[in-house]
C-alpha positions as CSV (number, residue, x, y, z in Angstrom):
1,X,84.9,36.0,-95.7
2,X,81.2,35.7,-96.4
3,X,78.5,38.2,-95.1
4,X,77.3,35.5,-92.6
5,X,80.8,34.9,-91.2
6,X,81.5,38.6,-91.0
7,X,78.3,39.4,-89.1
8,X,78.8,36.6,-86.5
9,X,82.5,36.9,-85.8
10,X,83.9,38.9,-82.8
11,X,86.1,41.9,-83.4
12,X,86.7,41.1,-87.1
13,X,86.7,43.5,-90.0
14,X,85.7,43.3,-93.7
15,X,87.2,45.9,-96.1
16,X,84.8,47.0,-98.8
17,X,85.7,48.1,-102.4
18,X,85.9,51.8,-101.2
19,X,88.2,50.8,-98.3
20,X,85.7,51.4,-95.5
21,X,86.0,48.6,-92.9
22,X,82.7,47.0,-91.6
23,X,83.5,45.4,-88.3
24,X,81.5,43.2,-85.9
25,X,81.7,42.6,-82.1
26,X,80.1,40.3,-79.5
27,X,76.4,40.4,-79.5
28,X,76.3,40.7,-83.3
29,X,76.9,44.5,-83.3
30,X,78.0,45.9,-86.6
31,X,80.3,48.9,-86.7
32,X,80.8,51.5,-89.4
33,X,77.7,50.5,-91.3
34,X,76.9,52.8,-94.1
35,X,74.2,51.6,-96.6
36,X,75.0,54.6,-98.9
37,X,78.5,53.4,-99.4
38,X,78.2,51.5,-102.7
39,X,81.2,49.4,-102.2
40,X,80.1,48.3,-98.8
41,X,76.6,47.7,-100.0
42,X,77.5,45.6,-103.0
43,X,80.2,43.5,-101.3
44,X,78.4,42.6,-98.0
45,X,75.8,45.1,-97.2
46,X,72.9,43.9,-99.4
47,X,73.0,40.3,-98.1
48,X,73.0,41.6,-94.5
49,X,70.2,43.9,-95.1
50,X,68.0,41.2,-96.8
51,X,68.7,38.7,-94.0
52,X,67.5,41.3,-91.4
53,X,64.6,42.3,-93.4
54,X,63.3,38.8,-93.7
55,X,63.3,38.2,-90.0
56,X,62.0,41.6,-89.2
57,X,58.9,40.8,-91.5
58,X,58.5,37.5,-89.7
59,X,58.5,39.1,-86.3
60,X,56.3,42.1,-87.4
61,X,53.8,39.7,-89.1
62,X,53.3,37.8,-85.7
63,X,52.9,41.2,-84.0
64,X,50.0,42.0,-86.3
65,X,48.5,38.6,-85.8
66,X,48.5,39.1,-81.9
67,X,47.2,42.7,-82.3
68,X,44.2,41.5,-84.1
69,X,43.4,38.2,-82.4
70,X,40.7,39.6,-80.3
71,X,38.9,40.9,-83.3
72,X,38.0,37.4,-84.3
73,X,37.9,35.7,-80.8
74,X,35.0,38.0,-79.5
75,X,32.7,36.5,-82.2
76,X,33.0,33.0,-80.5
77,X,32.7,34.2,-76.9
78,X,28.9,33.9,-76.5
79,X,29.1,30.3,-77.9
80,X,31.7,29.5,-75.4
81,X,29.5,30.6,-72.4
82,X,30.9,34.1,-71.9
83,X,28.1,36.5,-71.0
84,X,29.6,39.9,-72.0
85,X,27.4,42.7,-73.3
86,X,27.9,44.0,-76.9
87,X,29.5,47.1,-75.6
88,X,32.0,45.0,-73.6
89,X,32.9,43.0,-76.7
90,X,33.6,46.3,-78.5
91,X,36.0,47.2,-75.8
92,X,37.8,43.9,-76.1
93,X,38.1,44.7,-79.8
94,X,39.3,48.2,-79.6
95,X,41.6,48.3,-76.5
96,X,44.5,46.5,-78.3
97,X,44.5,49.3,-80.9
98,X,44.5,52.0,-78.2
99,X,47.5,50.4,-76.5
100,X,49.2,49.5,-79.7
101,X,49.0,53.0,-81.1
102,X,50.4,54.4,-77.9
103,X,53.3,52.0,-77.8
104,X,54.3,52.9,-81.3
105,X,55.8,56.2,-80.0
106,X,58.4,54.8,-77.6
107,X,59.0,51.8,-79.9
108,X,60.2,54.1,-82.6
109,X,63.1,55.2,-80.5
110,X,63.9,52.0,-78.6
111,X,65.8,50.3,-81.5
112,X,68.6,52.8,-81.4
113,X,69.0,52.5,-77.7
114,X,69.0,48.7,-77.5
115,X,69.8,47.5,-80.9
116,X,67.5,46.3,-83.7
117,X,68.4,42.6,-83.2
118,X,68.2,42.8,-79.4
119,X,64.9,44.6,-79.4
120,X,63.4,42.4,-82.1
121,X,64.0,39.3,-79.9
122,X,62.6,41.0,-76.9
123,X,59.4,42.3,-78.6
124,X,58.8,38.9,-80.3
125,X,59.1,37.1,-76.9
126,X,56.7,39.7,-75.3
127,X,54.1,38.4,-77.6
128,X,54.0,35.3,-75.5
129,X,52.3,37.3,-72.7
130,X,49.1,38.1,-74.6
131,X,48.9,34.8,-76.4
132,X,49.3,32.7,-73.2
133,X,47.2,35.1,-71.3
134,X,44.4,34.8,-73.9
135,X,44.6,30.9,-73.7
136,X,44.3,31.1,-69.9
137,X,41.3,33.5,-70.0
138,X,39.4,31.7,-72.8
139,X,39.6,28.4,-71.0
140,X,37.3,29.6,-68.3
141,X,33.8,31.2,-69.1
142,X,33.9,32.7,-65.5
143,X,36.9,35.0,-66.3
144,X,35.8,38.4,-65.2
145,X,35.5,41.1,-67.8
146,X,38.1,43.3,-66.1
147,X,40.7,40.4,-66.4
148,X,39.8,39.9,-70.1
149,X,40.2,43.6,-70.8
150,X,43.6,43.7,-69.3
151,X,44.8,40.7,-71.3
152,X,43.2,42.2,-74.5
153,X,45.2,45.4,-73.8
154,X,48.4,43.3,-73.7
155,X,47.7,42.4,-77.3
156,X,48.6,45.9,-78.1
157,X,52.3,44.9,-77.6
158,X,51.9,43.5,-81.2
159,X,50.8,46.8,-82.5
160,X,53.9,48.5,-81.1
161,X,56.2,46.2,-83.1
162,X,55.4,47.9,-86.3
163,X,57.1,51.1,-85.2
164,X,60.3,49.4,-84.0
165,X,60.5,47.2,-87.0
166,X,60.1,50.0,-89.5
167,X,62.7,52.2,-87.6
168,X,65.1,49.3,-87.6
169,X,64.9,48.5,-91.4
170,X,65.2,52.1,-92.2
171,X,68.8,52.0,-91.0
172,X,69.7,49.0,-93.1
173,X,68.8,50.3,-96.6
174,X,70.1,53.1,-98.8
175,X,67.7,55.9,-99.8
176,X,67.3,54.5,-103.3
177,X,65.9,51.2,-102.0
178,X,64.4,52.3,-98.7
179,X,60.8,52.6,-100.1
180,X,60.9,49.1,-101.5
181,X,62.2,47.6,-98.2
182,X,59.8,49.5,-95.9
183,X,56.9,48.6,-98.3
184,X,57.7,45.0,-98.0
185,X,58.1,45.2,-94.3
186,X,54.8,47.1,-93.9
187,X,52.8,44.7,-96.2
188,X,54.3,41.7,-94.5
189,X,53.1,42.9,-91.1
190,X,49.6,44.0,-92.3
191,X,49.0,40.5,-93.7
192,X,49.1,39.2,-90.2
193,X,45.7,40.7,-89.5
194,X,44.2,38.7,-92.4
195,X,46.0,35.4,-91.5
196,X,44.8,35.6,-87.9
197,X,41.2,36.1,-89.0
198,X,41.4,33.2,-91.4
199,X,43.2,30.8,-89.2
200,X,41.5,31.3,-85.8
201,X,38.0,30.1,-86.8
202,X,39.5,27.1,-88.4
203,X,41.6,26.3,-85.3
204,X,39.0,26.8,-82.7
205,X,36.3,24.7,-84.5
206,X,37.6,22.3,-87.0
207,X,41.0,21.5,-85.4
208,X,39.4,21.3,-81.9
209,X,37.8,18.0,-82.9
210,X,34.2,18.9,-82.9
211,X,34.4,21.2,-79.8
212,X,34.9,24.9,-79.4
213,X,38.6,25.1,-78.4
214,X,39.0,28.8,-77.9
215,X,42.3,28.5,-76.0
216,X,43.8,27.4,-79.3
217,X,43.3,30.9,-80.7
218,X,46.3,31.9,-78.4
219,X,48.3,28.7,-78.1
220,X,48.5,28.1,-81.9
221,X,50.9,31.1,-82.3
222,X,53.3,30.2,-79.5
223,X,55.6,27.9,-81.5
224,X,55.8,30.5,-84.3
225,X,56.7,33.3,-81.9
226,X,59.5,31.1,-80.4
227,X,60.8,30.3,-84.0
228,X,60.7,34.0,-85.0
229,X,62.5,35.0,-81.8
230,X,65.2,32.4,-82.3
231,X,65.6,33.5,-86.0
232,X,66.1,37.0,-84.8
233,X,68.7,36.0,-82.3
234,X,70.5,33.8,-84.8
235,X,70.4,35.9,-88.0
236,X,69.7,39.6,-87.2
237,X,72.2,42.3,-86.4
238,X,72.5,45.4,-84.2
239,X,73.9,48.6,-85.8
240,X,76.0,50.8,-83.7
241,X,75.4,53.6,-86.2
242,X,71.5,53.8,-85.5
243,X,70.7,56.9,-83.8
244,X,67.4,58.3,-82.6
245,X,66.4,61.8,-83.6
246,X,64.6,62.9,-80.6
247,X,65.2,66.6,-81.2
248,X,63.9,66.2,-84.8
249,X,60.8,64.5,-83.4
250,X,60.1,67.3,-81.0
251,X,60.6,69.9,-83.8
252,X,58.2,68.0,-86.0
253,X,55.5,68.2,-83.4
254,X,55.5,72.0,-84.0
255,X,55.0,71.6,-87.7
256,X,51.3,72.2,-88.6
257,X,51.5,69.8,-91.6
258,X,52.4,66.9,-89.2
259,X,49.0,67.2,-87.6
260,X,47.1,67.6,-90.9
261,X,48.8,64.5,-92.4
262,X,48.1,62.5,-89.2
263,X,44.4,63.4,-89.5
264,X,44.5,62.1,-93.1
265,X,46.4,58.9,-92.0
266,X,43.8,58.3,-89.3
267,X,41.2,58.4,-92.1
268,X,43.1,55.9,-94.3
269,X,45.2,53.6,-92.0
270,X,42.8,54.2,-89.1
271,X,39.9,53.0,-91.2
272,X,41.9,49.9,-92.4
273,X,42.9,48.8,-88.9
274,X,39.5,49.8,-87.4
275,X,37.4,48.1,-89.9
276,X,39.8,45.0,-89.8
277,X,39.2,44.7,-86.0
278,X,35.4,45.1,-86.2
279,X,34.5,43.4,-89.4
280,X,33.9,39.8,-87.9
281,X,31.6,41.3,-85.2
282,X,29.7,43.3,-87.8
283,X,29.2,40.2,-89.9
284,X,27.9,38.4,-86.8
285,X,25.6,41.2,-85.7
286,X,24.2,41.8,-89.1
287,X,23.9,38.3,-90.4
288,X,24.1,36.0,-87.3
289,X,21.6,33.5,-86.0
290,X,18.2,35.0,-86.0
291,X,19.0,37.6,-88.6
292,X,18.8,35.3,-91.6
293,X,22.3,33.8,-92.4
294,X,23.4,30.5,-90.9
295,X,27.0,31.4,-89.8
296,X,29.7,28.8,-89.6
297,X,33.5,28.9,-89.5
298,X,33.7,29.3,-93.3
299,X,31.5,32.4,-93.3
300,X,33.2,34.0,-90.3
301,X,36.6,33.3,-92.0
302,X,35.5,35.4,-94.9
303,X,36.3,38.5,-92.7
304,X,39.9,37.9,-93.5
305,X,39.3,39.1,-97.1
306,X,38.9,42.7,-95.8
307,X,42.3,42.8,-94.1
308,X,43.9,40.8,-97.0
309,X,42.6,43.3,-99.7
310,X,43.6,46.2,-97.7
311,X,47.1,45.0,-97.2
312,X,47.6,44.2,-100.8
313,X,46.1,47.5,-102.0
314,X,48.7,49.5,-99.9
315,X,51.6,49.2,-102.3
316,X,49.4,49.8,-105.3
317,X,48.3,53.1,-103.7
318,X,51.9,54.0,-103.4
319,X,52.5,53.1,-107.1
320,X,49.5,55.2,-108.2
321,X,50.8,58.1,-106.0
322,X,54.2,57.9,-107.8
323,X,52.4,58.3,-111.2
324,X,49.4,60.6,-110.4
325,X,50.6,62.3,-107.2
326,X,49.9,61.3,-103.6
327,X,47.4,64.1,-103.0
328,X,45.3,63.2,-106.0
329,X,45.2,59.6,-105.1
330,X,44.3,60.3,-101.5
331,X,41.4,62.5,-102.6
332,X,40.2,59.7,-104.8
333,X,40.4,57.2,-102.0
334,X,38.5,59.4,-99.6
335,X,35.8,59.8,-102.4
336,X,35.6,56.0,-102.8
337,X,35.4,55.5,-99.0
338,X,32.6,58.1,-98.7
339,X,30.7,56.5,-101.6
340,X,31.0,53.0,-100.4
341,X,30.0,54.0,-96.8
342,X,26.9,55.8,-98.1
343,X,25.8,52.9,-100.2
344,X,26.3,50.6,-97.2
345,X,23.9,52.9,-95.2
346,X,21.2,52.7,-98.0
347,X,21.6,48.9,-98.4
348,X,22.0,47.5,-94.9
349,X,18.1,47.2,-94.5
350,X,18.1,44.9,-97.5
351,X,19.9,42.2,-95.6
352,X,22.0,41.1,-98.5
353,X,25.3,39.5,-97.3
354,X,26.9,39.4,-100.8
355,X,26.4,43.2,-101.2
356,X,27.4,43.9,-97.6
357,X,30.7,41.9,-98.2
358,X,31.4,43.5,-101.5
359,X,31.0,47.1,-100.3
360,X,33.2,46.3,-97.3
361,X,35.9,45.0,-99.6
362,X,35.7,48.2,-101.6
363,X,36.1,50.1,-98.3
364,X,39.1,48.0,-97.4
365,X,40.7,48.5,-100.9
366,X,40.2,52.2,-100.8
367,X,41.6,52.5,-97.2
368,X,44.6,50.3,-98.1
369,X,45.4,52.4,-101.2
370,X,45.0,55.5,-99.2
371,X,47.5,54.2,-96.6
372,X,50.1,54.0,-99.4
373,X,49.3,57.3,-101.0
374,X,49.1,59.2,-97.8
375,X,52.4,57.8,-96.5
376,X,53.9,58.7,-99.8
377,X,52.8,62.4,-99.2
378,X,54.6,62.8,-96.0
379,X,58.1,63.1,-97.3
380,X,56.9,65.1,-100.3
381,X,55.2,67.7,-98.0
382,X,58.2,68.1,-95.8
383,X,60.5,68.3,-98.9
384,X,58.3,71.1,-100.1
385,X,58.6,72.8,-96.7
386,X,62.3,72.4,-96.9
387,X,62.6,74.0,-100.3
388,X,60.5,76.9,-99.1
389,X,62.6,77.4,-95.9
390,X,66.1,76.7,-97.2
391,X,68.5,79.6,-96.6
392,X,71.8,80.1,-98.2
393,X,73.6,77.9,-95.8
394,X,71.2,75.0,-96.4
395,X,70.3,74.9,-92.6
396,X,66.5,75.2,-93.3
397,X,66.7,72.2,-95.7
398,X,68.5,70.0,-93.2
399,X,66.1,70.9,-90.5
400,X,63.0,70.1,-92.5
401,X,64.4,66.9,-93.8
402,X,65.1,65.7,-90.2
403,X,61.5,66.8,-89.2
404,X,60.0,64.9,-92.1
405,X,61.9,61.6,-91.2
406,X,60.8,61.9,-87.7
407,X,57.2,62.8,-88.7
408,X,56.9,59.3,-90.5
409,X,57.0,57.5,-87.1
410,X,54.8,60.0,-85.3
411,X,52.1,60.1,-88.0
412,X,52.0,56.2,-88.1
413,X,51.4,56.1,-84.3
414,X,48.6,58.7,-84.5
415,X,47.0,56.9,-87.4
416,X,46.8,53.7,-85.5
417,X,44.3,55.4,-83.0
418,X,41.8,54.9,-85.7
419,X,41.7,51.3,-84.7
420,X,40.2,52.4,-81.4
421,X,37.9,55.2,-82.8
422,X,36.2,53.2,-85.5
423,X,34.9,50.4,-83.3
424,X,33.9,52.8,-80.5
425,X,31.9,54.9,-83.1
426,X,30.1,51.8,-84.2
427,X,29.5,50.7,-80.6
428,X,28.0,54.2,-79.8
429,X,25.7,53.9,-82.9
430,X,24.5,50.4,-81.8
431,X,24.0,51.5,-78.1
432,X,22.0,54.6,-79.1
433,X,20.1,53.4,-82.2
434,X,20.2,49.6,-82.2
435,X,22.1,49.6,-85.6
436,X,25.1,50.8,-87.3
437,X,23.5,53.2,-89.9
438,X,24.2,56.2,-87.8
439,X,28.0,55.4,-87.5
440,X,28.2,54.9,-91.4
441,X,26.6,58.3,-91.8
442,X,29.3,59.7,-89.6
443,X,32.0,57.9,-91.5
444,X,30.6,59.4,-94.8
445,X,30.7,62.9,-93.4
446,X,34.3,62.4,-92.0
447,X,35.5,61.1,-95.3
448,X,34.0,64.0,-97.2
449,X,35.7,66.5,-94.8
450,X,39.0,64.7,-95.1
451,X,38.8,64.7,-98.9
452,X,38.0,68.4,-98.8
453,X,40.9,69.1,-96.5
454,X,43.3,67.2,-98.7
455,X,42.2,69.2,-101.8
456,X,42.3,72.5,-100.0
457,X,45.8,72.1,-98.5
458,X,47.6,69.9,-101.0
459,X,45.9,70.2,-104.3
460,X,44.4,73.8,-104.5
461,X,46.8,75.8,-106.7
462,X,46.6,78.8,-104.5
463,X,47.7,76.8,-101.4
464,X,51.2,77.3,-100.2
465,X,51.6,73.6,-99.6
466,X,50.1,72.5,-103.1
467,X,51.9,69.4,-104.3
468,X,50.9,69.9,-107.9
469,X,51.9,66.8,-109.7
470,X,54.1,65.2,-107.1
């Protein structure tokens, strides 16, 4: 019996080389799944896991697309007849991140309750609400701001998908391959931001036959969402062995290092998602009509380069962390972020778009690499805490290990709030000074503080939590 036949049958079993039977039941529920069982993994497990990973990436990719749609759409609103203020546009950009970050917390636990396949189908279909709602709102320039804000908030459903997708794939892979699988899953999702920012300007201008077809920004994703939901229904599986560790999560909240690492993750992932969301508007405000650069769809589409480079840099940050240590790489990334932000402050008055773009791409690369290195630090820190607290029975080790696993989901949720904070800081700077220099000075200060914090807690040899070379 093939892996496909096994996973779609009802009440059938497949014996692995070790004699452990993997059975399935109606609704594509798999029973007795154990990715650490080498026999089960080599016979049927790997093929099942790869199939679930592929469709998980597809659905999470579309989640990121929807999450970031408003970041590019707001640039076209004035041309379409909408008369919102700059502050209101910043709210449309930032509210999806606020909602998405909040949803990541319950989404982390919902997979174990309803099943990974079942929830992937539901969470994919939920993306139809913000996309169709966007198309409806953008078709009428008289749409009130309050209505637009509610529909933009619903785009946060896409941000929550990351947490449930990562939690689900965690159950499918053995520890020795978990990092690779989760890295692919995360990178595939992050690329959705870049694709949205590249495709939307093309669709709403070039594909709209000479008009500004803003509703296409939402409608163009509907067929892909339906295909992804169908693929999840057809090819993914639920695992009866998946269990939520709510107790471990509550315990991790009392761990001081969770909050320190969450702060660092706001600085890295929060910078990535926040700058991704606001980059198109910054280009328009700094180099739009009347400022000196004739903007067209091709120029606006260049905003996708930021999210693309940040996404691709993430796995390299993890690789560098494997070689040089997560704390060292994170310190270096914060240093590069501070330097690039400072140069941006000094060169903004020059009005050079190429220099502006290059400096932002450096920011994105450093933030993306910092995502990977900081995320790699999390299990290392909790493993160190486990070693320090292990008693003769090993209970301390188990407790710290559980807390470390739970902390990954919580820290990823907290870090996503940076997607709300970064645009709002930029908005405050523009409202108070008429420019963005003040915000970038604040970013420089924040990056320097986070760099010092990382060194003091995780690199300083006298620190109890020093990671040394790991």
